[in-house]
Every structure is written in structure tokens, then in C-alpha cells.
C-alpha angles and dihedrals in degrees: 000000000000110000119226094227092059092048089050093051092048091049093048093047094048092047092048094049092049089044087057087060095251120147119235118228096220095191090059097056116108137172113195138179122198101226092199102044101023096231114149122210137181124195131185139164132217133187137184114281118267096022120148121244119296092026120233091234131019141168118231112201126189134181121198121197104191123203094247089057092046089054092051091049094050092047089053091047092059093044101259117143116252125208093212140016120263117246138204111214112228127198128181124188123190107205126193112191143168088050114166094207138026106283124242101248093195089060091048094050092045087058098047120066120228094240140026127235113279118277119185092339097311138085132215110244123213120238128201115292120253121217120211122197124193112195113218128217107176090006131052119269117259137198137210132188126204125196115188132202120197134190142114142258107233111212106209124185094270092051093048089053093047115018090182086078086079093061097087094049093044090050092051090048092051091051089050091051090052091051091051091053091050092049096050092043088055093057111113097244124141114245131198116239117267121268112276115253115250115261113261116247113255 
């Protein structure tokens, strides 16, 4: 069963990110259900408009609707009292890729704040960056760095009654994501050229 509140949050988040003039990477969007545990997750990726493929910087966003939270929501929907509010777990990763040299992590962290704006009474908190290195053989080596923010969207009684209350916070978060992408794209890092497009068939 796909809960209305999750669909509403996905719709609001997608609309807000596109309203912030970000470009969705359609091939990166996934909706998954864990058939053993019952957890539901949605993942998507956005980049700055006009970027080559793959983009130099992108934002990976994921929502996780765990079974314990689903149970709380369904209990509320049939009028049963709940001891705590259901939550949707939210994760945001800012990824810089196609880097031609190992990135200066101090410069990256100086650009990215430690917390996000508040959303439904919580903030996303930044974790340590992770550097990825791909060693080249026939091609030059390349690097990527990922910085992840994690938190949750707490669905209190008022929000469950009226999910549109989330819209203002989701809109502010989307604007913040767009500003992060602009900041990291402006860092003076060397990038490898984009992948060549496949030759068209004659």
C-alpha cells in the first residue's frame, strides 16, 4: 500500500526542486519497496541546468518510509492513538564528479554549511565527505567527492491532517539545495571533459 502522505511529500519535493530551476536526471530516479521488510524508498537526482552528461555536480535526494513509520501513520488514519509521530527519513548527497585531481576537502567543507534549513522541526546534518578515486588505464584517473546530509521529516498531527503545511519548508529546502550546487560548481577545481556522445547510426 502506498500511503498518501509519502506521495504528497514526493510530489512537493519534485515540484520544489524543479521550481528552483534544477534539472532532473530521469535515469537516476528510482522507487523501491523492500519485499522482506516493507520499507519504501524513493530516490532522485538533480543537477544545474545546461550541465553536460554526466554533470559536474549533482544532488542525490532520497526519502525512506520505514515500516514502523507506516504502521504509526495507518494507526493514526483509523483513529487509533499513537505514542510518537511518524517520520520520513531524508538524505541529501552533494556529489562533485569528473574531477581531474584530488579535491581540496577543506575548500569543499568551507562551502557547505553544517546543517540545512529547518523542515518540519528537524534539520539535515552534514556528515564527513567521502572521496572516490577511479584509477585509469587507457583513460586519465578521475575523482569524485560526496558530502551527505541526513535527517527526518517529522509528521505531527497538524501535518498529517494537512500535508500542504510542508510546502513552505520543502520549498526553502529546494532553494537551499540549488544554492549548494551553485557554490560547489563555482569552486576552482579542474574537471575532465564530459563523455563523448555516441556516434549516430548512418
